[in-house]
N, C-alpha and C positions, 0 to 999 in steps of 0.2 A: 262881577265877570270882567276881563283882563284880555281883549281877543286879539291881541296886541302881545300878548303874551299864547303859549300852547296849551289849549282849552279842551276841556272835554264837553258836550252836550248829550244829555244821557234822553230819549224816549220813549216811555212806557203807556200803550194803548190799546184800546180796549179792541176789539175784533169786530170790523165794517164804521171806526169810527174814522177811519184816512188815512189817520197818527203816521204808519208808514209814509206816505206821500209827503205829511208833512215835512217829516225828516228829509225825506230824499231830496226835497225843494231848501230846506233851509242848508242844506249842506252846499248842494249847489250855491246857493245868496255867497254861503263864505267860502266857496271855492275850497271846500275841503272835503275829504274822503268821506263816502255813507257806508257804515255797516251795520247789516242784522244776521239773524238767524238763518237765511238763504248764505249768505255768504261764509260765517262763523262754520255751518253744516259743513258745506262745499268744501273746506279745506283740512277739517279734521279726517274727512272719509278720503280725498282724494292722495293726501299725503301722511297721512297717518298720525296726524299729530297730538299719540296721545300726550299724558303728562311727560312718562320717561321721554318720550322722543322730542318732549318741549325741554327738557331738561338737559339733556346734550345740547341742546344748539345756544342756550345759554351759556352752560360752560366753554364754548367756542366763542361767541362775540355777545359782550352784553348788547348791544343794538340789536337784541337774534331777528324779531319781530322785522326791522330797516333791512338788515338784509335777506332775510325773508322773500320780502315783497318783494325786495329790486332782482332778485332770484328767477322769480315768476313774473317779471313784470305787469302784479296789477296796477289798474287803476284805480279812479275813481269810481267809474260805475260798473266798475265789476259787480257788485252786487246786484242792478240790475240785469245782469246778465246771468248771473242763474237764477233771477227768478223769472228769465226765461225757458230755461230747461226744466221747466217742471214742480220745481217745489212753491208748495202754498204757505197760506198764512193761518197756517193752524201750530198748535202745540204737540210737542213730544210724545208719544205712546206712550216710547221704553226711552226713561234715560237714567243713568248710573251715575254714581258718586266721584266714578273717576272722569264721564263725562263730563260734567258740570265741571271739575276743576282743571279740565281740560279747556273751556268754554273762557272760567275764570284768567287764566294763564294766557290764552291765544286775546282776552280782550283789557289785561295790563300791559302784552307788549304793543299792542298797538298805542295806547295811551303814554307809552315811554317816548315814542320817538316825533307823534306828528299828532297836528289838532285832528278832531275827527267832530260824527255825528251819528251815534252805535243808538240803533232801533230795540228795545225787549232784553233779551238774556240776564235778567237781574242786573243792569251796568247801574241803575240809582241805587243799588246796595255795593255795589263792587266798590265805584268810584264815590260813596256817601262820606268818604275822608279826605279827597282831594279837593283842593284849597279851590283851585280856577275848570270849578265847573259851573254847569245848569241843570238842574233834573226836571223834565217835564210828564206831564200827563196828560192823555188828550184820552177824556170820554165823549161819549154822543148819549143823545134817548137810545130809549129799546128801539122803536118804532123807524129812528135812520139808518138806526146801523140794519138793520133789517131790511130796509128799503137799500140800502150798498150794495149787501151782500145778492137780494136777488139779479141786481142790474150785473154785478160784475159777474156773477159765477151762472147766471142763467137758471137760478130755482126756487123754487117757488115759497109763498110767506111761512109754512108750518115748516120745509123744510130750514131755509135761513134762521128761524127764530130759534130750533134746534139747535142746532150747528153753534150757535151764535152763546147757548145755554151750557154748551157744550164744552165749549172754547174758555167758557168762562172761567167754569169752573177747574177746571184742570192747569188755565195759568194762576190760578191764586192757589191751587193744592202744589205747584212749583215752587211759585215763591215761599209760601209758609215755608215749606217742607227745608230748601236752600237758603235763605235767607231770617227764618224767624219771625219774619212781620208779613203784612197784607200789601200787596200791590193798590190795593184801593186806600189804603191809609194815607192822607195828605200832609202829613210831617212830614216822610218822604219826600216831598218834591217843593222846588220851590216853584213852579207852576203847574195850574189846574185849571186845564182849557175847554171848555166844549167847544163841540164842532156845533151845534143848532145852529141854524140859521147864519150860520158862517160857511167860508169855502178854504181850502188849504191853503191860498194864499193869504187870506184874510189873518191865518191865526201868521203863517207864518210874521206876513207883517207884522204884528204885533210883537212879536217872540225879535225880532228886527230890529223894532225902534225903542225897544228896553237895555238889544244892547249897546 
């Protein structure tokens, strides 16, 4: 991957692995925007970014995302703002084909105009044919994930374990339904990292060393 040209880094991660934080730190190190579910969903909801509306925007401008972003003055810390507004790291309880298609169009619009780091949203699949991209999976042992969630959410061990199993199942169902593959299939990624015994900064350092 050539970071001197427009690039895309996708990060898929297990709940409680610290993968989102890795994505944020990596984007900061590379000085590019970081996008995740919180931002994409907030944009869809607030600005009615349905497939139909996106097609209208495309009709007005080839670089519709660049124009849209300038109009909203979204900085690359925007997704952090949405995190603080109540969005949680859990899968959608209800998602329709229309929502999925809209999300894919938003992601493609983003990637057309700028380098970026994208977490989740099946971005590894959306950009599988993109020549200048890097796809990463962040994993961790069950106990480490549970401990992280207990600390982060202030819940019991049993509650954290139940949440991990619930989210794993829902995310896998989501990926299988809309991509026809498994999020655990290592062939979908260039790198698979285990967080066990490592910090988020350790993983970012490894990725930067590769780049």
